[in-house]
Chimera marker file (.cmm) of the C-alpha trace (Angstrom):
<marker_set name="trace">
<marker id="1" x="27.165" y="0.136" z="-6.417" r="1" g="1" b="0" radius="0.5"/>
<marker id="2" x="23.773" y="-1.065" z="-7.224" r="1" g="1" b="0" radius="0.5"/>
<marker id="3" x="23.338" y="-3.293" z="-10.387" r="1" g="1" b="0" radius="0.5"/>
<marker id="4" x="20.204" y="-1.671" z="-12.048" r="1" g="1" b="0" radius="0.5"/>
<marker id="5" x="19.620" y="-4.932" z="-14.009" r="1" g="1" b="0" radius="0.5"/>
<marker id="6" x="19.379" y="-6.997" z="-10.789" r="1" g="1" b="0" radius="0.5"/>
<marker id="7" x="16.995" y="-4.536" z="-9.120" r="1" g="1" b="0" radius="0.5"/>
<marker id="8" x="14.708" y="-4.575" z="-12.033" r="1" g="1" b="0" radius="0.5"/>
<marker id="9" x="14.819" y="-8.272" z="-12.298" r="1" g="1" b="0" radius="0.5"/>
<marker id="10" x="14.090" y="-8.646" z="-8.583" r="1" g="1" b="0" radius="0.5"/>
<marker id="11" x="10.877" y="-6.663" z="-9.210" r="1" g="1" b="0" radius="0.5"/>
<marker id="12" x="9.902" y="-9.062" z="-12.035" r="1" g="1" b="0" radius="0.5"/>
<marker id="13" x="10.658" y="-6.679" z="-14.774" r="1" g="1" b="0" radius="0.5"/>
<marker id="14" x="13.114" y="-6.336" z="-17.665" r="1" g="1" b="0" radius="0.5"/>
<marker id="15" x="14.875" y="-2.923" z="-18.245" r="1" g="1" b="0" radius="0.5"/>
<marker id="16" x="12.986" y="-2.845" z="-21.395" r="1" g="1" b="0" radius="0.5"/>
<marker id="17" x="9.647" y="-2.890" z="-19.507" r="1" g="1" b="0" radius="0.5"/>
<marker id="18" x="10.385" y="0.555" z="-17.925" r="1" g="1" b="0" radius="0.5"/>
<marker id="19" x="10.484" y="2.427" z="-21.518" r="1" g="1" b="0" radius="0.5"/>
<marker id="20" x="6.821" y="2.314" z="-21.715" r="1" g="1" b="0" radius="0.5"/>
<marker id="21" x="6.530" y="4.962" z="-18.735" r="1" g="1" b="0" radius="0.5"/>
<marker id="22" x="5.047" y="7.954" z="-20.366" r="1" g="1" b="0" radius="0.5"/>
<marker id="23" x="6.454" y="10.596" z="-17.974" r="1" g="1" b="0" radius="0.5"/>
<marker id="24" x="2.745" y="11.704" z="-17.248" r="1" g="1" b="0" radius="0.5"/>
<marker id="25" x="3.555" y="11.695" z="-13.219" r="1" g="1" b="0" radius="0.5"/>
<marker id="26" x="0.019" y="10.528" z="-12.567" r="1" g="1" b="0" radius="0.5"/>
<marker id="27" x="1.793" y="8.122" z="-10.315" r="1" g="1" b="0" radius="0.5"/>
<marker id="28" x="3.175" y="11.276" z="-8.283" r="1" g="1" b="0" radius="0.5"/>
<marker id="29" x="-0.222" y="12.818" z="-8.101" r="1" g="1" b="0" radius="0.5"/>
<marker id="30" x="-1.865" y="9.887" z="-6.339" r="1" g="1" b="0" radius="0.5"/>
<marker id="31" x="1.357" y="8.935" z="-4.184" r="1" g="1" b="0" radius="0.5"/>
<marker id="32" x="0.592" y="8.503" z="-0.388" r="1" g="1" b="0" radius="0.5"/>
<marker id="33" x="4.301" y="9.814" z="0.266" r="1" g="1" b="0" radius="0.5"/>
<marker id="34" x="3.284" y="13.133" z="-1.388" r="1" g="1" b="0" radius="0.5"/>
<marker id="35" x="0.296" y="13.299" z="1.126" r="1" g="1" b="0" radius="0.5"/>
<marker id="36" x="3.248" y="13.693" z="3.731" r="1" g="1" b="0" radius="0.5"/>
<marker id="37" x="4.127" y="17.124" z="2.119" r="1" g="1" b="0" radius="0.5"/>
<marker id="38" x="7.365" y="15.333" z="0.807" r="1" g="1" b="0" radius="0.5"/>
<marker id="39" x="7.931" y="15.951" z="-2.872" r="1" g="1" b="0" radius="0.5"/>
<marker id="40" x="8.777" y="12.682" z="-4.581" r="1" g="1" b="0" radius="0.5"/>
<marker id="41" x="7.779" y="10.913" z="-8.126" r="1" g="1" b="0" radius="0.5"/>
<marker id="42" x="7.575" y="7.310" z="-8.789" r="1" g="1" b="0" radius="0.5"/>
<marker id="43" x="8.549" y="8.236" z="-12.359" r="1" g="1" b="0" radius="0.5"/>
<marker id="44" x="11.821" y="9.781" z="-11.260" r="1" g="1" b="0" radius="0.5"/>
<marker id="45" x="12.691" y="6.729" z="-9.406" r="1" g="1" b="0" radius="0.5"/>
<marker id="46" x="11.932" y="4.543" z="-12.705" r="1" g="1" b="0" radius="0.5"/>
<marker id="47" x="14.173" y="7.042" z="-14.809" r="1" g="1" b="0" radius="0.5"/>
<marker id="48" x="16.908" y="6.788" z="-12.531" r="1" g="1" b="0" radius="0.5"/>
<marker id="49" x="16.966" y="3.104" z="-12.595" r="1" g="1" b="0" radius="0.5"/>
<marker id="50" x="16.485" y="3.096" z="-16.303" r="1" g="1" b="0" radius="0.5"/>
<marker id="51" x="19.613" y="5.373" z="-16.635" r="1" g="1" b="0" radius="0.5"/>
<marker id="52" x="21.409" y="2.951" z="-14.387" r="1" g="1" b="0" radius="0.5"/>
<marker id="53" x="22.061" y="5.320" z="-11.767" r="1" g="1" b="0" radius="0.5"/>
<marker id="54" x="22.441" y="4.741" z="-8.035" r="1" g="1" b="0" radius="0.5"/>
<marker id="55" x="19.359" y="5.121" z="-5.877" r="1" g="1" b="0" radius="0.5"/>
<marker id="56" x="20.246" y="6.315" z="-2.214" r="1" g="1" b="0" radius="0.5"/>
<marker id="57" x="18.719" y="4.742" z="0.798" r="1" g="1" b="0" radius="0.5"/>
<marker id="58" x="17.322" y="8.115" z="2.103" r="1" g="1" b="0" radius="0.5"/>
<marker id="59" x="15.365" y="8.413" z="-0.986" r="1" g="1" b="0" radius="0.5"/>
<marker id="60" x="11.776" y="9.223" z="0.125" r="1" g="1" b="0" radius="0.5"/>
<marker id="61" x="10.237" y="6.341" z="-1.821" r="1" g="1" b="0" radius="0.5"/>
<marker id="62" x="12.667" y="3.908" z="-0.487" r="1" g="1" b="0" radius="0.5"/>
<marker id="63" x="12.156" y="5.454" z="2.965" r="1" g="1" b="0" radius="0.5"/>
<marker id="64" x="8.439" y="6.061" z="3.106" r="1" g="1" b="0" radius="0.5"/>
<marker id="65" x="6.571" y="3.997" z="0.433" r="1" g="1" b="0" radius="0.5"/>
<marker id="66" x="3.648" y="2.133" z="2.111" r="1" g="1" b="0" radius="0.5"/>
<marker id="67" x="3.135" y="-0.199" z="-0.809" r="1" g="1" b="0" radius="0.5"/>
<marker id="68" x="-0.402" y="0.745" z="-1.293" r="1" g="1" b="0" radius="0.5"/>
<marker id="69" x="-0.262" y="0.430" z="-5.241" r="1" g="1" b="0" radius="0.5"/>
<marker id="70" x="-2.114" y="3.709" z="-5.733" r="1" g="1" b="0" radius="0.5"/>
<marker id="71" x="0.562" y="4.665" z="-8.355" r="1" g="1" b="0" radius="0.5"/>
<marker id="72" x="0.187" y="1.182" z="-10.108" r="1" g="1" b="0" radius="0.5"/>
<marker id="73" x="-3.634" y="1.502" z="-10.368" r="1" g="1" b="0" radius="0.5"/>
<marker id="74" x="-3.191" y="5.086" z="-11.548" r="1" g="1" b="0" radius="0.5"/>
<marker id="75" x="-0.521" y="4.106" z="-14.148" r="1" g="1" b="0" radius="0.5"/>
<marker id="76" x="-1.760" y="3.660" z="-17.907" r="1" g="1" b="0" radius="0.5"/>
<marker id="77" x="0.644" y="0.825" z="-17.898" r="1" g="1" b="0" radius="0.5"/>
<marker id="78" x="0.375" y="-0.759" z="-14.587" r="1" g="1" b="0" radius="0.5"/>
<marker id="79" x="3.854" y="-0.382" z="-13.658" r="1" g="1" b="0" radius="0.5"/>
<marker id="80" x="4.241" y="-2.109" z="-10.024" r="1" g="1" b="0" radius="0.5"/>
<marker id="81" x="6.528" y="0.746" z="-8.295" r="1" g="1" b="0" radius="0.5"/>
<marker id="82" x="5.989" y="-0.829" z="-4.926" r="1" g="1" b="0" radius="0.5"/>
<marker id="83" x="7.608" y="-3.968" z="-6.153" r="1" g="1" b="0" radius="0.5"/>
<marker id="84" x="10.561" y="-1.981" z="-7.476" r="1" g="1" b="0" radius="0.5"/>
<marker id="85" x="10.733" y="-0.183" z="-4.136" r="1" g="1" b="0" radius="0.5"/>
<marker id="86" x="10.714" y="-3.603" z="-2.226" r="1" g="1" b="0" radius="0.5"/>
<marker id="87" x="13.466" y="-4.890" z="-4.590" r="1" g="1" b="0" radius="0.5"/>
<marker id="88" x="15.558" y="-1.542" z="-3.863" r="1" g="1" b="0" radius="0.5"/>
<marker id="89" x="15.066" y="-1.969" z="-0.150" r="1" g="1" b="0" radius="0.5"/>
<marker id="90" x="16.408" y="-5.547" z="-0.134" r="1" g="1" b="0" radius="0.5"/>
<marker id="91" x="19.392" y="-4.805" z="-2.144" r="1" g="1" b="0" radius="0.5"/>
<marker id="92" x="19.980" y="-1.649" z="0.112" r="1" g="1" b="0" radius="0.5"/>
<marker id="93" x="19.136" y="-3.577" z="3.208" r="1" g="1" b="0" radius="0.5"/>
<marker id="94" x="16.792" y="-0.868" z="4.321" r="1" g="1" b="0" radius="0.5"/>
<marker id="95" x="13.264" y="-1.728" z="5.999" r="1" g="1" b="0" radius="0.5"/>
<marker id="96" x="10.210" y="0.436" z="6.115" r="1" g="1" b="0" radius="0.5"/>
<marker id="97" x="8.377" y="0.595" z="9.467" r="1" g="1" b="0" radius="0.5"/>
<marker id="98" x="5.122" y="-0.028" z="7.445" r="1" g="1" b="0" radius="0.5"/>
<marker id="99" x="6.606" y="-3.054" z="5.479" r="1" g="1" b="0" radius="0.5"/>
<marker id="100" x="7.795" y="-4.515" z="8.804" r="1" g="1" b="0" radius="0.5"/>
<marker id="101" x="4.723" y="-4.044" z="10.573" r="1" g="1" b="0" radius="0.5"/>
<marker id="102" x="2.817" y="-5.386" z="7.525" r="1" g="1" b="0" radius="0.5"/>
<marker id="103" x="4.919" y="-8.615" z="7.652" r="1" g="1" b="0" radius="0.5"/>
<marker id="104" x="4.294" y="-8.877" z="11.207" r="1" g="1" b="0" radius="0.5"/>
<marker id="105" x="0.633" y="-8.736" z="10.850" r="1" g="1" b="0" radius="0.5"/>
<marker id="106" x="0.496" y="-11.259" z="8.113" r="1" g="1" b="0" radius="0.5"/>
<marker id="107" x="2.805" y="-13.516" z="10.219" r="1" g="1" b="0" radius="0.5"/>
<marker id="108" x="0.676" y="-13.277" z="13.311" r="1" g="1" b="0" radius="0.5"/>
<marker id="109" x="-2.939" y="-13.345" z="11.828" r="1" g="1" b="0" radius="0.5"/>
<marker id="110" x="-2.445" y="-14.500" z="8.315" r="1" g="1" b="0" radius="0.5"/>
<marker id="111" x="-3.576" y="-11.130" z="6.969" r="1" g="1" b="0" radius="0.5"/>
<marker id="112" x="-3.338" y="-7.461" z="7.315" r="1" g="1" b="0" radius="0.5"/>
<marker id="113" x="-4.885" y="-6.327" z="10.564" r="1" g="1" b="0" radius="0.5"/>
<marker id="114" x="-4.690" y="-2.649" z="10.296" r="1" g="1" b="0" radius="0.5"/>
<marker id="115" x="-4.868" y="-1.523" z="13.821" r="1" g="1" b="0" radius="0.5"/>
<marker id="116" x="-1.588" y="-3.607" z="14.512" r="1" g="1" b="0" radius="0.5"/>
<marker id="117" x="0.173" y="-1.853" z="11.580" r="1" g="1" b="0" radius="0.5"/>
<marker id="118" x="-0.863" y="1.467" z="12.786" r="1" g="1" b="0" radius="0.5"/>
<marker id="119" x="0.420" y="0.766" z="16.352" r="1" g="1" b="0" radius="0.5"/>
<marker id="120" x="3.580" y="-0.823" z="15.164" r="1" g="1" b="0" radius="0.5"/>
<marker id="121" x="4.242" y="2.228" z="13.049" r="1" g="1" b="0" radius="0.5"/>
<marker id="122" x="3.168" y="4.888" z="15.578" r="1" g="1" b="0" radius="0.5"/>
<marker id="123" x="6.648" y="5.400" z="17.273" r="1" g="1" b="0" radius="0.5"/>
<marker id="124" x="7.951" y="6.166" z="13.769" r="1" g="1" b="0" radius="0.5"/>
<marker id="125" x="5.137" y="8.602" z="13.079" r="1" g="1" b="0" radius="0.5"/>
<marker id="126" x="5.630" y="10.466" z="16.224" r="1" g="1" b="0" radius="0.5"/>
<marker id="127" x="9.340" y="10.810" z="15.880" r="1" g="1" b="0" radius="0.5"/>
<marker id="128" x="9.099" y="11.838" z="12.238" r="1" g="1" b="0" radius="0.5"/>
<marker id="129" x="6.273" y="14.425" z="13.173" r="1" g="1" b="0" radius="0.5"/>
<marker id="130" x="3.560" y="12.798" z="10.891" r="1" g="1" b="0" radius="0.5"/>
<marker id="131" x="0.761" y="12.873" z="13.532" r="1" g="1" b="0" radius="0.5"/>
<marker id="132" x="-0.943" y="15.695" z="11.707" r="1" g="1" b="0" radius="0.5"/>
<marker id="133" x="-1.560" y="13.220" z="8.909" r="1" g="1" b="0" radius="0.5"/>
<marker id="134" x="-3.182" y="10.497" z="11.182" r="1" g="1" b="0" radius="0.5"/>
<marker id="135" x="-6.551" y="11.352" z="10.395" r="1" g="1" b="0" radius="0.5"/>
<marker id="136" x="-6.074" y="10.857" z="6.504" r="1" g="1" b="0" radius="0.5"/>
<marker id="137" x="-4.418" y="7.547" z="7.165" r="1" g="1" b="0" radius="0.5"/>
<marker id="138" x="-7.125" y="6.337" z="9.300" r="1" g="1" b="0" radius="0.5"/>
<marker id="139" x="-9.387" y="7.144" z="6.472" r="1" g="1" b="0" radius="0.5"/>
<marker id="140" x="-7.165" y="5.273" z="3.982" r="1" g="1" b="0" radius="0.5"/>
<marker id="141" x="-7.117" y="2.256" z="6.023" r="1" g="1" b="0" radius="0.5"/>
<marker id="142" x="-10.763" y="2.100" z="6.826" r="1" g="1" b="0" radius="0.5"/>
<marker id="143" x="-10.712" y="2.183" z="10.722" r="1" g="1" b="0" radius="0.5"/>
<marker id="144" x="-13.917" y="3.082" z="12.234" r="1" g="1" b="0" radius="0.5"/>
<marker id="145" x="-15.930" y="2.188" z="15.336" r="1" g="1" b="0" radius="0.5"/>
<marker id="146" x="-18.104" y="-0.774" z="14.861" r="1" g="1" b="0" radius="0.5"/>
<marker id="147" x="-21.563" y="-0.154" z="13.820" r="1" g="1" b="0" radius="0.5"/>
<marker id="148" x="-24.470" y="-1.607" z="16.205" r="1" g="1" b="0" radius="0.5"/>
<marker id="149" x="-26.046" y="-4.708" z="14.595" r="1" g="1" b="0" radius="0.5"/>
<marker id="150" x="-29.824" y="-4.440" z="14.332" r="1" g="1" b="0" radius="0.5"/>
<marker id="151" x="-31.673" y="-7.095" z="16.197" r="1" g="1" b="0" radius="0.5"/>
<marker id="152" x="-33.587" y="-9.702" z="14.287" r="1" g="1" b="0" radius="0.5"/>
<marker id="153" x="-37.206" y="-9.515" z="15.086" r="1" g="1" b="0" radius="0.5"/>
<marker id="154" x="-37.889" y="-13.339" z="15.913" r="1" g="1" b="0" radius="0.5"/>
<marker id="155" x="-41.729" y="-12.780" z="16.099" r="1" g="1" b="0" radius="0.5"/>
<marker id="156" x="-41.906" y="-12.408" z="12.300" r="1" g="1" b="0" radius="0.5"/>
<marker id="157" x="-40.546" y="-15.694" z="11.661" r="1" g="1" b="0" radius="0.5"/>
<marker id="158" x="-43.169" y="-17.799" z="13.614" r="1" g="1" b="0" radius="0.5"/>
<marker id="159" x="-45.647" y="-19.718" z="12.168" r="1" g="1" b="0" radius="0.5"/>
<marker id="160" x="-43.709" y="-20.319" z="8.861" r="1" g="1" b="0" radius="0.5"/>
<marker id="161" x="-44.794" y="-18.728" z="5.389" r="1" g="1" b="0" radius="0.5"/>
<marker id="162" x="-46.891" y="-20.321" z="2.648" r="1" g="1" b="0" radius="0.5"/>
<marker id="163" x="-45.485" y="-20.900" z="-0.643" r="1" g="1" b="0" radius="0.5"/>
<marker id="164" x="-47.257" y="-20.957" z="-4.006" r="1" g="1" b="0" radius="0.5"/>
<marker id="165" x="-48.755" y="-24.726" z="-3.490" r="1" g="1" b="0" radius="0.5"/>
<marker id="166" x="-49.888" y="-23.991" z="0.088" r="1" g="1" b="0" radius="0.5"/>
<marker id="167" x="-47.049" y="-25.669" z="1.579" r="1" g="1" b="0" radius="0.5"/>
<marker id="168" x="-44.504" y="-24.332" z="4.445" r="1" g="1" b="0" radius="0.5"/>
<marker id="169" x="-41.295" y="-23.165" z="3.264" r="1" g="1" b="0" radius="0.5"/>
<link id1="1" id2="2" r="1" g="1" b="0" radius="0.2"/>
<link id1="2" id2="3" r="1" g="1" b="0" radius="0.2"/>
<link id1="3" id2="4" r="1" g="1" b="0" radius="0.2"/>
<link id1="4" id2="5" r="1" g="1" b="0" radius="0.2"/>
<link id1="5" id2="6" r="1" g="1" b="0" radius="0.2"/>
<link id1="6" id2="7" r="1" g="1" b="0" radius="0.2"/>
<link id1="7" id2="8" r="1" g="1" b="0" radius="0.2"/>
<link id1="8" id2="9" r="1" g="1" b="0" radius="0.2"/>
<link id1="9" id2="10" r="1" g="1" b="0" radius="0.2"/>
<link id1="10" id2="11" r="1" g="1" b="0" radius="0.2"/>
<link id1="11" id2="12" r="1" g="1" b="0" radius="0.2"/>
<link id1="12" id2="13" r="1" g="1" b="0" radius="0.2"/>
<link id1="13" id2="14" r="1" g="1" b="0" radius="0.2"/>
<link id1="14" id2="15" r="1" g="1" b="0" radius="0.2"/>
<link id1="15" id2="16" r="1" g="1" b="0" radius="0.2"/>
<link id1="16" id2="17" r="1" g="1" b="0" radius="0.2"/>
<link id1="17" id2="18" r="1" g="1" b="0" radius="0.2"/>
<link id1="18" id2="19" r="1" g="1" b="0" radius="0.2"/>
<link id1="19" id2="20" r="1" g="1" b="0" radius="0.2"/>
<link id1="20" id2="21" r="1" g="1" b="0" radius="0.2"/>
<link id1="21" id2="22" r="1" g="1" b="0" radius="0.2"/>
<link id1="22" id2="23" r="1" g="1" b="0" radius="0.2"/>
<link id1="23" id2="24" r="1" g="1" b="0" radius="0.2"/>
<link id1="24" id2="25" r="1" g="1" b="0" radius="0.2"/>
<link id1="25" id2="26" r="1" g="1" b="0" radius="0.2"/>
<link id1="26" id2="27" r="1" g="1" b="0" radius="0.2"/>
<link id1="27" id2="28" r="1" g="1" b="0" radius="0.2"/>
<link id1="28" id2="29" r="1" g="1" b="0" radius="0.2"/>
<link id1="29" id2="30" r="1" g="1" b="0" radius="0.2"/>
<link id1="30" id2="31" r="1" g="1" b="0" radius="0.2"/>
<link id1="31" id2="32" r="1" g="1" b="0" radius="0.2"/>
<link id1="32" id2="33" r="1" g="1" b="0" radius="0.2"/>
<link id1="33" id2="34" r="1" g="1" b="0" radius="0.2"/>
<link id1="34" id2="35" r="1" g="1" b="0" radius="0.2"/>
<link id1="35" id2="36" r="1" g="1" b="0" radius="0.2"/>
<link id1="36" id2="37" r="1" g="1" b="0" radius="0.2"/>
<link id1="37" id2="38" r="1" g="1" b="0" radius="0.2"/>
<link id1="38" id2="39" r="1" g="1" b="0" radius="0.2"/>
<link id1="39" id2="40" r="1" g="1" b="0" radius="0.2"/>
<link id1="40" id2="41" r="1" g="1" b="0" radius="0.2"/>
<link id1="41" id2="42" r="1" g="1" b="0" radius="0.2"/>
<link id1="42" id2="43" r="1" g="1" b="0" radius="0.2"/>
<link id1="43" id2="44" r="1" g="1" b="0" radius="0.2"/>
<link id1="44" id2="45" r="1" g="1" b="0" radius="0.2"/>
<link id1="45" id2="46" r="1" g="1" b="0" radius="0.2"/>
<link id1="46" id2="47" r="1" g="1" b="0" radius="0.2"/>
<link id1="47" id2="48" r="1" g="1" b="0" radius="0.2"/>
<link id1="48" id2="49" r="1" g="1" b="0" radius="0.2"/>
<link id1="49" id2="50" r="1" g="1" b="0" radius="0.2"/>
<link id1="50" id2="51" r="1" g="1" b="0" radius="0.2"/>
<link id1="51" id2="52" r="1" g="1" b="0" radius="0.2"/>
<link id1="52" id2="53" r="1" g="1" b="0" radius="0.2"/>
<link id1="53" id2="54" r="1" g="1" b="0" radius="0.2"/>
<link id1="54" id2="55" r="1" g="1" b="0" radius="0.2"/>
<link id1="55" id2="56" r="1" g="1" b="0" radius="0.2"/>
<link id1="56" id2="57" r="1" g="1" b="0" radius="0.2"/>
<link id1="57" id2="58" r="1" g="1" b="0" radius="0.2"/>
<link id1="58" id2="59" r="1" g="1" b="0" radius="0.2"/>
<link id1="59" id2="60" r="1" g="1" b="0" radius="0.2"/>
<link id1="60" id2="61" r="1" g="1" b="0" radius="0.2"/>
<link id1="61" id2="62" r="1" g="1" b="0" radius="0.2"/>
<link id1="62" id2="63" r="1" g="1" b="0" radius="0.2"/>
<link id1="63" id2="64" r="1" g="1" b="0" radius="0.2"/>
<link id1="64" id2="65" r="1" g="1" b="0" radius="0.2"/>
<link id1="65" id2="66" r="1" g="1" b="0" radius="0.2"/>
<link id1="66" id2="67" r="1" g="1" b="0" radius="0.2"/>
<link id1="67" id2="68" r="1" g="1" b="0" radius="0.2"/>
<link id1="68" id2="69" r="1" g="1" b="0" radius="0.2"/>
<link id1="69" id2="70" r="1" g="1" b="0" radius="0.2"/>
<link id1="70" id2="71" r="1" g="1" b="0" radius="0.2"/>
<link id1="71" id2="72" r="1" g="1" b="0" radius="0.2"/>
<link id1="72" id2="73" r="1" g="1" b="0" radius="0.2"/>
<link id1="73" id2="74" r="1" g="1" b="0" radius="0.2"/>
<link id1="74" id2="75" r="1" g="1" b="0" radius="0.2"/>
<link id1="75" id2="76" r="1" g="1" b="0" radius="0.2"/>
<link id1="76" id2="77" r="1" g="1" b="0" radius="0.2"/>
<link id1="77" id2="78" r="1" g="1" b="0" radius="0.2"/>
<link id1="78" id2="79" r="1" g="1" b="0" radius="0.2"/>
<link id1="79" id2="80" r="1" g="1" b="0" radius="0.2"/>
<link id1="80" id2="81" r="1" g="1" b="0" radius="0.2"/>
<link id1="81" id2="82" r="1" g="1" b="0" radius="0.2"/>
<link id1="82" id2="83" r="1" g="1" b="0" radius="0.2"/>
<link id1="83" id2="84" r="1" g="1" b="0" radius="0.2"/>
<link id1="84" id2="85" r="1" g="1" b="0" radius="0.2"/>
<link id1="85" id2="86" r="1" g="1" b="0" radius="0.2"/>
<link id1="86" id2="87" r="1" g="1" b="0" radius="0.2"/>
<link id1="87" id2="88" r="1" g="1" b="0" radius="0.2"/>
<link id1="88" id2="89" r="1" g="1" b="0" radius="0.2"/>
<link id1="89" id2="90" r="1" g="1" b="0" radius="0.2"/>
<link id1="90" id2="91" r="1" g="1" b="0" radius="0.2"/>
<link id1="91" id2="92" r="1" g="1" b="0" radius="0.2"/>
<link id1="92" id2="93" r="1" g="1" b="0" radius="0.2"/>
<link id1="93" id2="94" r="1" g="1" b="0" radius="0.2"/>
<link id1="94" id2="95" r="1" g="1" b="0" radius="0.2"/>
<link id1="95" id2="96" r="1" g="1" b="0" radius="0.2"/>
<link id1="96" id2="97" r="1" g="1" b="0" radius="0.2"/>
<link id1="97" id2="98" r="1" g="1" b="0" radius="0.2"/>
<link id1="98" id2="99" r="1" g="1" b="0" radius="0.2"/>
<link id1="99" id2="100" r="1" g="1" b="0" radius="0.2"/>
<link id1="100" id2="101" r="1" g="1" b="0" radius="0.2"/>
<link id1="101" id2="102" r="1" g="1" b="0" radius="0.2"/>
<link id1="102" id2="103" r="1" g="1" b="0" radius="0.2"/>
<link id1="103" id2="104" r="1" g="1" b="0" radius="0.2"/>
<link id1="104" id2="105" r="1" g="1" b="0" radius="0.2"/>
<link id1="105" id2="106" r="1" g="1" b="0" radius="0.2"/>
<link id1="106" id2="107" r="1" g="1" b="0" radius="0.2"/>
<link id1="107" id2="108" r="1" g="1" b="0" radius="0.2"/>
<link id1="108" id2="109" r="1" g="1" b="0" radius="0.2"/>
<link id1="109" id2="110" r="1" g="1" b="0" radius="0.2"/>
<link id1="110" id2="111" r="1" g="1" b="0" radius="0.2"/>
<link id1="111" id2="112" r="1" g="1" b="0" radius="0.2"/>
<link id1="112" id2="113" r="1" g="1" b="0" radius="0.2"/>
<link id1="113" id2="114" r="1" g="1" b="0" radius="0.2"/>
<link id1="114" id2="115" r="1" g="1" b="0" radius="0.2"/>
<link id1="115" id2="116" r="1" g="1" b="0" radius="0.2"/>
<link id1="116" id2="117" r="1" g="1" b="0" radius="0.2"/>
<link id1="117" id2="118" r="1" g="1" b="0" radius="0.2"/>
<link id1="118" id2="119" r="1" g="1" b="0" radius="0.2"/>
<link id1="119" id2="120" r="1" g="1" b="0" radius="0.2"/>
<link id1="120" id2="121" r="1" g="1" b="0" radius="0.2"/>
<link id1="121" id2="122" r="1" g="1" b="0" radius="0.2"/>
<link id1="122" id2="123" r="1" g="1" b="0" radius="0.2"/>
<link id1="123" id2="124" r="1" g="1" b="0" radius="0.2"/>
<link id1="124" id2="125" r="1" g="1" b="0" radius="0.2"/>
<link id1="125" id2="126" r="1" g="1" b="0" radius="0.2"/>
<link id1="126" id2="127" r="1" g="1" b="0" radius="0.2"/>
<link id1="127" id2="128" r="1" g="1" b="0" radius="0.2"/>
<link id1="128" id2="129" r="1" g="1" b="0" radius="0.2"/>
<link id1="129" id2="130" r="1" g="1" b="0" radius="0.2"/>
<link id1="130" id2="131" r="1" g="1" b="0" radius="0.2"/>
<link id1="131" id2="132" r="1" g="1" b="0" radius="0.2"/>
<link id1="132" id2="133" r="1" g="1" b="0" radius="0.2"/>
<link id1="133" id2="134" r="1" g="1" b="0" radius="0.2"/>
<link id1="134" id2="135" r="1" g="1" b="0" radius="0.2"/>
<link id1="135" id2="136" r="1" g="1" b="0" radius="0.2"/>
<link id1="136" id2="137" r="1" g="1" b="0" radius="0.2"/>
<link id1="137" id2="138" r="1" g="1" b="0" radius="0.2"/>
<link id1="138" id2="139" r="1" g="1" b="0" radius="0.2"/>
<link id1="139" id2="140" r="1" g="1" b="0" radius="0.2"/>
<link id1="140" id2="141" r="1" g="1" b="0" radius="0.2"/>
<link id1="141" id2="142" r="1" g="1" b="0" radius="0.2"/>
<link id1="142" id2="143" r="1" g="1" b="0" radius="0.2"/>
<link id1="143" id2="144" r="1" g="1" b="0" radius="0.2"/>
<link id1="144" id2="145" r="1" g="1" b="0" radius="0.2"/>
<link id1="145" id2="146" r="1" g="1" b="0" radius="0.2"/>
<link id1="146" id2="147" r="1" g="1" b="0" radius="0.2"/>
<link id1="147" id2="148" r="1" g="1" b="0" radius="0.2"/>
<link id1="148" id2="149" r="1" g="1" b="0" radius="0.2"/>
<link id1="149" id2="150" r="1" g="1" b="0" radius="0.2"/>
<link id1="150" id2="151" r="1" g="1" b="0" radius="0.2"/>
<link id1="151" id2="152" r="1" g="1" b="0" radius="0.2"/>
<link id1="152" id2="153" r="1" g="1" b="0" radius="0.2"/>
<link id1="153" id2="154" r="1" g="1" b="0" radius="0.2"/>
<link id1="154" id2="155" r="1" g="1" b="0" radius="0.2"/>
<link id1="155" id2="156" r="1" g="1" b="0" radius="0.2"/>
<link id1="156" id2="157" r="1" g="1" b="0" radius="0.2"/>
<link id1="157" id2="158" r="1" g="1" b="0" radius="0.2"/>
<link id1="158" id2="159" r="1" g="1" b="0" radius="0.2"/>
<link id1="159" id2="160" r="1" g="1" b="0" radius="0.2"/>
<link id1="160" id2="161" r="1" g="1" b="0" radius="0.2"/>
<link id1="161" id2="162" r="1" g="1" b="0" radius="0.2"/>
<link id1="162" id2="163" r="1" g="1" b="0" radius="0.2"/>
<link id1="163" id2="164" r="1" g="1" b="0" radius="0.2"/>
<link id1="164" id2="165" r="1" g="1" b="0" radius="0.2"/>
<link id1="165" id2="166" r="1" g="1" b="0" radius="0.2"/>
<link id1="166" id2="167" r="1" g="1" b="0" radius="0.2"/>
<link id1="167" id2="168" r="1" g="1" b="0" radius="0.2"/>
<link id1="168" id2="169" r="1" g="1" b="0" radius="0.2"/>
</marker_set>
């Protein structure tokens, strides 16, 4: 059985901090998990925790949350739902393929390298049938082909330019 206060504390909150949730469900309207056609609501997760009920490891947010913080940015109170989900994952000993790939990327390059994260999670995406959403995810990650760099015209820089007092800059 989970100890709700422990999970909330791991996320850096106190139980009373979750009472500010207005129930507006703006978080659900921007949630990346809902882009996968999975009906879930971060607000319902917060409510379940506040009421002291257990959350199962197969909860869609626990399984699929990417930690993008879109819900937090949309929330009028800036409730950091991904941090609560991470605390739940730690408590349930459940790891998301995205989080594992994210941590692997940071361990290797010292930052998030999106193509690495995508490649590490692709087997999960294929197995679960999420390839139909790949174009949208690539848009979120900002992966694109490199743009051609314009050549610098070196002939315009020869001879120097004159400043106000007639000297060469």
